[in-house]
N, CA, C and O atoms as CSV, one atom per row, in Angstrom:
chain,resi,resn,atom,element,x,y,z
A,1,MET,N,N,80.292,112.353,76.677
A,1,MET,CA,C,79.436,111.823,76.920
A,1,MET,C,C,78.306,112.495,77.779
A,1,MET,O,O,77.363,111.905,78.306
A,2,ARG,N,N,78.566,113.788,77.821
A,2,ARG,CA,C,77.730,114.727,78.491
A,2,ARG,C,C,76.289,114.865,77.657
A,2,ARG,O,O,75.332,115.329,78.277
A,3,GLU,N,N,76.172,114.595,76.704
A,3,GLU,CA,C,75.244,114.862,75.790
A,3,GLU,C,C,74.107,113.854,76.036
A,3,GLU,O,O,72.957,114.183,75.742
A,4,LEU,N,N,74.397,112.519,76.615
A,4,LEU,CA,C,73.527,111.400,76.801
A,4,LEU,C,C,72.848,111.552,78.108
A,4,LEU,O,O,73.466,111.783,79.147
A,5,THR,N,N,71.741,111.436,78.044
A,5,THR,CA,C,70.874,111.266,79.433
A,5,THR,C,C,71.079,110.048,80.257
A,5,THR,O,O,71.539,109.031,79.737
A,6,ILE,N,N,70.747,110.099,81.579
A,6,ILE,CA,C,70.910,108.885,82.338
A,6,ILE,C,C,69.946,107.883,81.421
A,6,ILE,O,O,70.443,106.850,80.972
A,7,GLU,N,N,68.616,108.202,81.168
A,7,GLU,CA,C,67.697,107.193,80.436
A,7,GLU,C,C,68.338,106.690,79.084
A,7,GLU,O,O,68.277,105.497,78.785
A,8,GLN,N,N,68.912,107.559,78.324
A,8,GLN,CA,C,69.615,106.969,77.096
A,8,GLN,C,C,70.869,105.849,77.503
A,8,GLN,O,O,70.893,104.738,76.975
A,9,LYS,N,N,71.682,106.192,78.294
A,9,LYS,CA,C,72.898,105.406,79.002
A,9,LYS,C,C,72.138,104.328,79.078
A,9,LYS,O,O,72.498,103.382,78.377
A,10,GLU,N,N,71.022,104.173,79.842
A,10,GLU,CA,C,70.330,103.052,80.559
A,10,GLU,C,C,70.086,101.849,79.350
A,10,GLU,O,O,70.477,100.682,79.337
A,11,LEU,N,N,69.305,102.589,78.374
A,11,LEU,CA,C,68.874,102.015,77.212
A,11,LEU,C,C,69.806,101.694,76.282
A,11,LEU,O,O,69.523,100.794,75.491
A,12,LEU,N,N,70.768,102.191,76.212
A,12,LEU,CA,C,71.896,101.772,75.412
A,12,LEU,C,C,72.678,100.601,76.073
A,12,LEU,O,O,73.181,99.703,75.397
A,13,ARG,N,N,72.761,100.661,77.513
A,13,ARG,CA,C,73.280,99.781,78.210
A,13,ARG,C,C,72.697,98.519,77.863
A,13,ARG,O,O,73.381,97.634,77.349
A,14,GLU,N,N,71.420,98.373,78.122
A,14,GLU,CA,C,70.433,97.113,77.778
A,14,GLU,C,C,70.751,96.687,76.293
A,14,GLU,O,O,70.981,95.493,76.105
A,15,TRP,N,N,70.776,97.347,75.476
A,15,TRP,CA,C,70.838,97.014,74.088
A,15,TRP,C,C,72.267,96.246,73.866
A,15,TRP,O,O,72.486,95.264,73.156
A,16,PHE,N,N,73.116,96.943,74.636
A,16,PHE,CA,C,74.380,96.323,74.316
A,16,PHE,C,C,74.713,95.036,74.965
A,16,PHE,O,O,75.486,94.267,74.395
A,17,LYS,N,N,74.150,94.714,76.204
A,17,LYS,CA,C,74.198,93.495,76.986
A,17,LYS,C,C,73.474,92.533,76.261
A,17,LYS,O,O,73.925,91.392,76.369
A,18,GLU,N,N,72.277,92.696,75.411
A,18,GLU,CA,C,71.585,91.930,74.537
A,18,GLU,C,C,72.308,91.571,73.377
A,18,GLU,O,O,72.204,90.433,72.918
A,19,ASN,N,N,72.997,92.388,72.882
A,19,ASN,CA,C,73.591,92.383,71.587
A,19,ASN,C,C,74.772,92.146,70.918
A,19,ASN,O,O,74.978,91.650,69.810
A,20,TYR,N,N,75.770,92.725,72.051
A,20,TYR,CA,C,77.116,92.693,71.644
A,20,TYR,C,C,77.801,91.458,71.666
A,20,TYR,O,O,77.754,90.668,72.608
A,21,ASP,N,N,78.475,91.288,70.558
A,21,ASP,CA,C,78.875,89.852,70.335
A,21,ASP,C,C,80.298,89.420,70.528
A,21,ASP,O,O,80.764,88.317,70.242
A,22,GLY,N,N,80.940,90.477,71.071
A,22,GLY,CA,C,82.501,90.382,71.420
A,22,GLY,C,C,83.326,90.632,70.313
A,22,GLY,O,O,84.525,90.558,70.585
A,23,GLU,N,N,83.035,90.923,69.071
A,23,GLU,CA,C,83.755,91.494,67.883
A,23,GLU,C,C,84.045,92.855,67.957
A,23,GLU,O,O,84.176,93.427,69.039
A,24,ASN,N,N,84.152,93.397,66.906
A,24,ASN,CA,C,84.597,94.848,66.737
A,24,ASN,C,C,83.892,95.944,67.579
A,24,ASN,O,O,82.663,95.979,67.520
A,25,LYS,N,N,84.538,96.830,68.344
A,25,LYS,CA,C,83.940,97.533,69.299
A,25,LYS,C,C,83.574,98.930,68.476
A,25,LYS,O,O,83.023,99.817,69.126
A,26,TYR,N,N,83.812,99.121,67.306
A,26,TYR,CA,C,83.622,100.249,66.581
A,26,TYR,C,C,82.308,100.349,65.872
A,26,TYR,O,O,81.693,99.375,65.439
A,27,ASN,N,N,81.967,101.442,65.795
A,27,ASN,CA,C,80.439,101.856,64.674
A,27,ASN,C,C,79.209,100.591,65.474
A,27,ASN,O,O,78.579,99.826,64.744
A,28,LEU,N,N,79.052,100.568,66.895
A,28,LEU,CA,C,78.005,99.732,67.250
A,28,LEU,C,C,76.605,100.424,67.141
A,28,LEU,O,O,75.575,99.773,66.969
A,29,ALA,N,N,76.639,101.866,67.260
A,29,ALA,CA,C,75.344,102.140,67.056
A,29,ALA,C,C,74.680,101.917,65.723
A,29,ALA,O,O,73.451,101.935,65.663
A,30,SER,N,N,75.444,101.700,64.606
A,30,SER,CA,C,74.856,101.256,63.141
A,30,SER,C,C,74.104,99.974,63.470
A,30,SER,O,O,73.104,99.695,62.809
A,31,LYS,N,N,74.484,99.250,64.362
A,31,LYS,CA,C,73.869,97.714,64.632
A,31,LYS,C,C,72.540,97.767,65.184
A,31,LYS,O,O,71.709,96.871,65.031
A,32,ILE,N,N,72.308,99.085,65.980
A,32,ILE,CA,C,70.822,99.137,66.758
A,32,ILE,C,C,69.704,99.153,65.529
A,32,ILE,O,O,69.916,99.792,64.499
A,33,GLY,N,N,68.645,98.482,65.719
A,33,GLY,CA,C,67.510,98.531,64.950
A,33,GLY,C,C,66.965,100.008,64.833
A,33,GLY,O,O,67.169,100.717,65.818
A,34,LEU,N,N,66.378,100.501,63.890
A,34,LEU,CA,C,65.764,101.973,63.890
A,34,LEU,C,C,64.909,102.197,64.811
A,34,LEU,O,O,65.124,103.210,65.477
A,35,GLU,N,N,63.829,101.465,65.123
A,35,GLU,CA,C,62.932,101.627,65.952
A,35,GLU,C,C,63.501,101.896,67.403
A,35,GLU,O,O,63.056,102.800,68.111
A,36,THR,N,N,64.553,101.016,67.808
A,36,THR,CA,C,64.995,101.230,69.060
A,36,THR,C,C,66.008,102.644,69.111
A,36,THR,O,O,65.969,103.563,69.929
A,37,PHE,N,N,66.854,102.472,68.017
A,37,PHE,CA,C,67.607,103.840,67.866
A,37,PHE,C,C,66.808,105.045,67.951
A,37,PHE,O,O,67.221,105.904,68.730
A,38,GLU,N,N,65.685,105.290,67.265
A,38,GLU,CA,C,64.932,106.239,67.404
A,38,GLU,C,C,64.244,106.688,68.696
A,38,GLU,O,O,64.139,107.839,69.119
A,39,ARG,N,N,63.740,105.401,69.308
A,39,ARG,CA,C,63.199,105.535,70.782
A,39,ARG,C,C,64.361,106.591,71.753
A,39,ARG,O,O,64.157,107.701,72.247
A,40,ILE,N,N,65.443,105.838,71.767
A,40,ILE,CA,C,66.598,106.418,72.478
A,40,ILE,C,C,66.836,107.599,72.266
A,40,ILE,O,O,66.888,108.447,73.156
A,41,GLU,N,N,67.063,107.880,70.703
A,41,GLU,CA,C,67.735,109.317,70.421
A,41,GLU,C,C,66.256,110.278,70.911
A,41,GLU,O,O,66.414,111.249,71.650
A,42,ASN,N,N,65.029,109.936,70.477
A,42,ASN,CA,C,64.037,110.855,70.745
A,42,ASN,C,C,63.740,111.510,72.338
A,42,ASN,O,O,63.076,112.494,72.663
A,43,LEU,N,N,64.417,110.664,73.058
A,43,LEU,CA,C,64.518,110.950,74.516
A,43,LEU,C,C,65.152,112.579,74.886
A,43,LEU,O,O,64.694,113.431,75.647
A,44,HIS,N,N,66.338,112.600,74.044
A,44,HIS,CA,C,67.067,113.832,74.124
A,44,HIS,C,C,67.664,113.900,72.840
A,44,HIS,O,O,68.718,113.288,72.666
A,45,PRO,N,N,67.182,114.517,71.959
A,45,PRO,CA,C,67.574,114.513,70.441
A,45,PRO,C,C,68.764,115.504,70.268
A,45,PRO,O,O,68.523,116.623,70.722
A,46,THR,N,N,69.880,115.354,69.762
A,46,THR,CA,C,70.838,116.107,69.603
A,46,THR,C,C,71.550,115.916,68.383
A,46,THR,O,O,71.420,114.766,67.964
A,47,GLU,N,N,72.484,116.890,67.444
A,47,GLU,CA,C,72.919,116.869,66.465
A,47,GLU,C,C,74.028,115.694,66.423
A,47,GLU,O,O,74.245,115.094,65.370
A,48,VAL,N,N,74.578,115.457,67.371
A,48,VAL,CA,C,75.636,114.310,67.664
A,48,VAL,C,C,75.173,113.080,68.440
A,48,VAL,O,O,75.964,112.305,68.978
A,49,PHE,N,N,73.860,112.946,68.467
A,49,PHE,CA,C,73.422,111.935,69.190
A,49,PHE,C,C,74.154,110.334,68.670
A,49,PHE,O,O,74.334,109.407,69.459
A,50,TYR,N,N,74.454,110.293,67.402
A,50,TYR,CA,C,74.893,109.126,66.675
A,50,TYR,C,C,76.302,109.037,67.325
A,50,TYR,O,O,76.528,108.027,67.991
A,51,GLN,N,N,77.187,109.890,67.218
A,51,GLN,CA,C,78.622,109.818,67.944
A,51,GLN,C,C,78.682,109.900,69.194
A,51,GLN,O,O,79.641,109.341,69.726
A,52,ASN,N,N,77.811,110.527,69.957
A,52,ASN,CA,C,77.845,110.015,71.491
A,52,ASN,C,C,77.273,108.535,71.621
A,52,ASN,O,O,77.976,107.887,72.398
A,53,ALA,N,N,76.477,107.986,71.229
A,53,ALA,CA,C,76.092,106.662,71.428
A,53,ALA,C,C,77.307,105.780,71.168
A,53,ALA,O,O,77.682,104.889,71.930
A,54,ASN,N,N,77.904,106.128,69.975
A,54,ASN,CA,C,79.038,105.208,69.513
A,54,ASN,C,C,80.124,105.158,70.553
A,54,ASN,O,O,80.644,104.129,70.983
A,55,LEU,N,N,80.460,106.650,70.977
A,55,LEU,CA,C,81.389,106.584,71.902
A,55,LEU,C,C,81.012,105.770,73.366
A,55,LEU,O,O,81.823,105.057,73.957
A,56,TYR,N,N,79.844,105.984,73.747
A,56,TYR,CA,C,79.306,105.296,75.081
A,56,TYR,C,C,79.585,103.616,74.765
A,56,TYR,O,O,80.358,102.911,75.414
A,57,LEU,N,N,78.918,103.262,73.833
A,57,LEU,CA,C,79.000,101.906,73.405
A,57,LEU,C,C,80.726,101.431,73.380
A,57,LEU,O,O,81.096,100.418,73.973
A,58,GLU,N,N,81.460,102.112,72.790
A,58,GLU,CA,C,82.764,101.842,72.874
A,58,GLU,C,C,83.603,101.805,74.217
A,58,GLU,O,O,84.577,101.075,74.396
A,59,SER,N,N,83.111,102.647,75.080
A,59,SER,CA,C,83.400,102.784,76.678
A,59,SER,C,C,82.902,101.393,77.293
A,59,SER,O,O,83.578,100.962,78.227
A,60,LEU,N,N,82.040,100.805,76.968
A,60,LEU,CA,C,81.249,99.697,77.451
A,60,LEU,C,C,82.192,98.501,77.091
A,60,LEU,O,O,82.552,97.736,77.985
A,61,VAL,N,N,82.600,98.328,75.787
A,61,VAL,CA,C,83.556,97.472,75.270
A,61,VAL,C,C,84.789,97.423,76.260
A,61,VAL,O,O,85.125,96.405,76.865
A,62,ASP,N,N,85.411,98.631,76.347
A,62,ASP,CA,C,86.473,99.000,77.124
A,62,ASP,C,C,86.458,98.437,78.519
A,62,ASP,O,O,87.427,97.839,78.988
A,63,GLU,N,N,85.277,98.653,79.202
A,63,GLU,CA,C,85.019,98.065,80.433
A,63,GLU,C,C,85.035,96.863,80.711
A,63,GLU,O,O,85.453,96.415,81.779
A,64,ILE,N,N,84.447,96.003,79.509
A,64,ILE,CA,C,84.518,94.725,79.463
A,64,ILE,C,C,86.097,93.830,79.563
A,64,ILE,O,O,86.476,92.895,80.269
A,65,ASN,N,N,86.663,94.544,78.621
A,65,ASN,CA,C,87.968,94.363,78.290
A,65,ASN,C,C,89.058,94.588,79.540
A,65,ASN,O,O,90.142,94.025,79.692
A,66,LYS,N,N,88.486,95.490,80.298
A,66,LYS,CA,C,89.439,95.963,81.612
A,66,LYS,C,C,89.315,94.865,82.605
A,66,LYS,O,O,90.225,94.610,83.394
A,67,GLU,N,N,88.203,94.222,82.570
A,67,GLU,CA,C,87.821,93.022,83.818
A,67,GLU,C,C,88.923,92.094,83.594
A,67,GLU,O,O,89.361,91.816,82.477
A,68,PRO,N,N,89.471,91.503,84.991
A,68,PRO,CA,C,90.353,90.233,84.789
A,68,PRO,C,C,89.835,88.985,84.485
A,68,PRO,O,O,90.589,88.022,84.338
């Protein structure tokens, strides 16, 4: 996740807190609305942003599941 900036991570975390329903942890980036997705991606566009966003969102799910 070295490709994501601090700002991108913050926005992804905000989206996650507001939208994660506790279900499937995979392909969460596909659930982000186009306008929001583009706004986050345009902060630091890379060819692998989608994959990095998915990995980051999956790690947030893992953090939740780790808590007692």
